[in-house]
N, C-alpha and C positions, 0 to 999 in steps of 0.2 A: 595414348601415352605421349606426350610430346617428344620430336624429334629436336635434339639438341643440334649446334652448331660446331660440336666437338666430334661429332660423328664422320663427318668427313663433308668433301665438295658435294656428293651426292646429297648429305644429310641438310645440309645450309640450304640448296637450292628448292630440297621440297619444303623445308622449313620457310623459305620466302613464298612460296605457293600457297601453302596452307593462312600463312599470316596474312597474304593478301584477299584471300577471299572467307577467311572469319572478320576481319576489317568490312567485305560487303555487306556479309550478313548485320553487321553491327550497325553499320552507316545505313542500311535500307531502315530499320526500327529505331534510327534519332531523324530520319525524314518522314516516316510513317508509321502510326499504332500497328498495322496490319499490311506490310508489306505482301506482293503475291510470293508464292512459291517459287522455288527454282523449277524451271524443266528439265534439268539433270534429275530429277526424283523419279520422272515418267521411265526413264533408263535403267532405274534403280527395281522400279517394279516388275519391268519386263526382265530383267534377269534373274528377280528372287522367284516370279515364275519359273520363269527355266530353271532353276537348281530345284523348284519344289516335284519339276516333272520329269525332272533326270532321276532324282531319290526314287520316285514313283516306279521309274522306267527300272533300276538297279532291284528294288523289293520284287516286282515282276519276276523278272528272268531269275534272281534266287528262289522263290516260289516255284517256277517252271526247274530249274535245277534240283530242286527238293524233290520235286515229284517223279523226277528221271531216276534219281538216285534212289528212292522207294520203289521203282520198278515200275512205272508208267511208260507204257513205248517199247516196252520188251527190248531195252539196248541190253549190250554185250556188260558185263560184270566190270571191264576197264571203264566203258564210257558212264558207268555209274559211280564208279570210283570217284572218276573225273568229276560227276556232276558234284556227289557228294561233297568233296573240296571248295568248290567254286561255291558251291550254295551257301555251307558255312561261311565262307569268305564274304561274300554279298549280303545273307541276312545277319551277319555278326557287325557287320558296317553297318546297316540299318537300324540294328537294335541301339549300338552303342549311341548314335547319330540322332534317333528319334527325341524327339524334344519330350523331356519331362514336366512335369506338371511344377507351376514356382510354391517353393515353400517358404513361408518369411521365417528370418531368423529372428530368436528373441523371445521373452516371453508374452504370452496375450493377455490382454487389459479387457476385462469383459465390461459390460455397461454397469452390473452390480459393483464389482471393483472400482470404477472410477465415473459415476453419472454424470460430473462437471466436465469431465475431459469428453467423454460421449457425445452431450449438452452442446459442446462448443464445436466439437467435429459437425453436428449434425446442420447446426447454427450456420456454418461457413461452406457445408455442401450446397444447404438452399440458395445461400446468397449468389453462389456461382450457376446454381440450375443442374448441378449432379444427382448422382445417386449417392448416399452417403457410404462408406465402405461398412462391409459385413461385420467386418473384425478390424481391431488395432492391436499393433504391439510394440513394447519397448526393446531395444536393445543399448550394447555400449557405443554404439559406433557416433562420430561426430559427423551425422548424415541424416537424412530421412528419404523414405523409399515409398511409394505407390506402386502395386502388382496386384495381377489377377492370380488369384491361389486356386490348386487344384484343376481337375478337371471340368468343373464348372466354370472358372472363370469368374469368380467372386471378388470386389475388390478389396483388397485390404491395404490399410497405412500403418506403416514402419516407423515410430520414430526414435532417434537417438538421446539415450536421455543424457549424455554431455553436451549437445548442441542444446537441447528443453533447460537445462539449466542454465545456462550459459546466456539465455535470450530476456527482454525484456517481456511483458503478457504482449504486447501490440507485434511483437519478433513471433512470439509461439504463435498469435492467428497468421501471420503473415507464411509462416513453416506449412503450417497444415495446408492453406490456401494453396502455395504452389504446389505440393504435392497433389491435391485432389483437382486444381486444374489442367493436369496430367490426363486427367478422364474425359477431357474435350476437348485440347487444342491440337490433336492430330499427329501427337509424335508418330514418324513412319516406323522407328524400331522398336516399338514399343507392342506391337500387334499384327495381328492379319499376315498377309502372306509373308509380307519383308520380314516379320520376328520370326517367324516361320524356318524361310531360308536361312535366317542368322544360326537359327536354332541347330538346324539340319549342319551348317559349314564348320562350326565349333564345337559341334558335341563330341565328337569321337576324341577330341582333344581334352574335353572338359575335365576337371578334375571333383569327383563325387564323392562325400564324406560317406563314412563306413559301405562303400561298395563291397559287396558278396565276393569271395574269394573266387568264385565260377565267373563271374563278369572280369573280374583285374587278369584271371588267366586269358579271357574271351579277347578284351582290350589288348593283352599283348601279342596276340595271333594276328589280329587283325592290325594293328599298327605295322608290323614284320611284314606283313604280303601286301601294304598300303601307304608305302611312304610316300612314292608319287602321288596317286590321289590324296591324300592327308597335303603334301604342299600345294598341291591344286585348288583344294578345298580352303586351304589357309588365305591362300592371293586372291580369289575370287568374294571369301568375308571381306578381306582388305578392300578391294575393289567397290565391293556392295557398299561399304560402309563409306567410300568415297564420294558415292554417288547420291548418299542420300544423307550427307554428313550434314551441307547447309539446311536442310530443312530439320533434320534433328537439334541442331543448333538453335534453330529458327522456334521450333517447340519450347526450347527453355525461355527463350526471351518473352513468348506470346507468357508463359507460364508465370514468370516473374510481374508482367504488366495485371495481368489479370489477380496474382497475390495483391500486388500493390493497390490496386481499386478495393480490393476489400481491407486489407490492414493499414494503408495508409502506405506510400513510398519511403519514407525517413524511416520506419519499422522495417521495411524490406532490405533497404540499405545498410544498415546497422545486421542482420540477420545474415548477408551475403559476405560482408567486409570478414566478420566472424569465422566463417568459412576458410579465412585466410590462414588461422591459427588451429587446425587441428591437429596439427604434431605437436602442441603444447599438452596435448591429453598423455602423452608417455610421462613427460616429466610431472603432471599432477598426478599420475597415479604411483611415480618414485615417491615422491615427497608423503604421499601419503599412508605410503606402506612405510617410510623409515621416519618420518618427520609430521605426524597429523598435527594438522591446526586447526581444521574445519570437518562438520560432522561426517564427509564421504568424499572421494573423489571427484565427482563432478561438481560439487560446490567448491573444493579447488580448483580445478578447470576454470569454473567461472570468475573466480576471483583473481586467477593470474590474468584472463582476459582484460579484466577491468581496471588490471595494474600495469599492462607493458607498454614499454614507452612508444611513443609514436614512431620513433626511428626504427623501432623492429617490426610494426606495422606496415611502416609506407616499404622496407628489405621484403618481406614476404611477400606485400601486394607485387611487387617487381618481379619476383622471381617463378611466381605465378601468372605472369603477365601473356602467357603465348599460351597457347592450345594447340590441339591439330585435329582434323575433319574425320579421324577416325574415333574421337571423343566425342558425346552427345551434346556432351556441358561447353557453351561458350567459357573464354578465359571469366574470370570472375569481374575484374575489373571493368569489363566490356558491358556485361549486365548489368552493375552498379550504376554504370555512364546511362545507358537505357533507361532505368527505372528512374535516374535522378533528371532528364530531361521531360518526364513527363508528372509534373507532381499530383497526388493522390492525397486525399485528408483520410480517406478509408469508410466501410461502412459498419465495419464489425469491430464493437470496440469490446476489450475483454477488463473488466474491473479489475485492479489490483487482489482484492479483496478473494476474487473468484480465482485468479491465478494462482494465488497462494493456497485453497482449498485444494485447486489441481494438482499441485506440489505432493501435498498432505495425501490424496489419494495414490498420488504414485510411490509414493515412502516403502511403501512394503516392498516394492521391486528393486530399488535401488541398492540394497545390499548385494541379493544375489546376480545382479548384472555385474556389481563391480566387481565381486569376488572373480567373477570368469574373466572379466578381462586383466584382471591381477593374474590370474591362468594363464590366460594366453599371453601375457608380457613376460612371465617368468620363463615360458617354451622357447617362445622366441631368442630370447637373451641366450639359452644354453643349446639350443638345437646347432 
């Protein structure tokens, strides 16, 4: 989240540091397509290893105390009760912090459901020299993502239908290419030791849907006993994010440039610019619910983007022109500037007829996803 100036003098000072560092990363990519990574990320790796090692020690101590509580070592009853109390605390902490496998949100689209979409994804993957995603999902967000799902860490591509519907065919190619580029562009926060450290540091405080009652009780018990460790963990998470923040943002710039090479710079710039207007989806859902004029809310959202005044675009770009180094994404205006600095014609071109066929393939998923989006909007309005 961006630290705004209204949060006091300290916030303004920190925002100044953030702005200068973000500008440095942007300027490095304006000067060279592949600038050197920050040496500060090495310290991020050191901190991540320390976090993982401390977590391992905590888990081992918890197991040791559990064995003592069960009678190992022949200790007195008082010692065993104290050990049981400590074991429940430490092992409960590690159980809640232990990273769960990534589960994509949305509806899975199989190759049988959408052969043309899967063919496009495969074509883009081949162009980038990466493995094609094992599964493809769609949801109702103005976004897209690339993740490694399950314990086997299989690549999964998630596409937001509102964003997809608002893009030109080449913009859709750029969206797919940007996400697939993350499979090879070295984002430090997406996996490995640093990703594991992040998961451990924020895992206890993370809200997970459909938690079992026992897990909720355990969370309350651990949180009550761990206020200071939790504070330290969150401070460490913020420090680790700051250490690797520049390299995480650099990974986004690299993904943008790779997407531009595949889809063309102009299409990627428009794709990035349209992300400024994600807030209009709420207006589109409201209009579709009360005064529908188009087939569905995502078509309404695309129409709104096509007709929004340029003054509103400019105001929104200015509002989102700042970022923070605990956010892996640079300011969108900086990303657009970097892509525009290196014009690319694109190597994968999606014919309009094929793009329309892909929309037809995705048609059966529109209504249930729109319904979910409407239900979520109503929940937020009345909660």
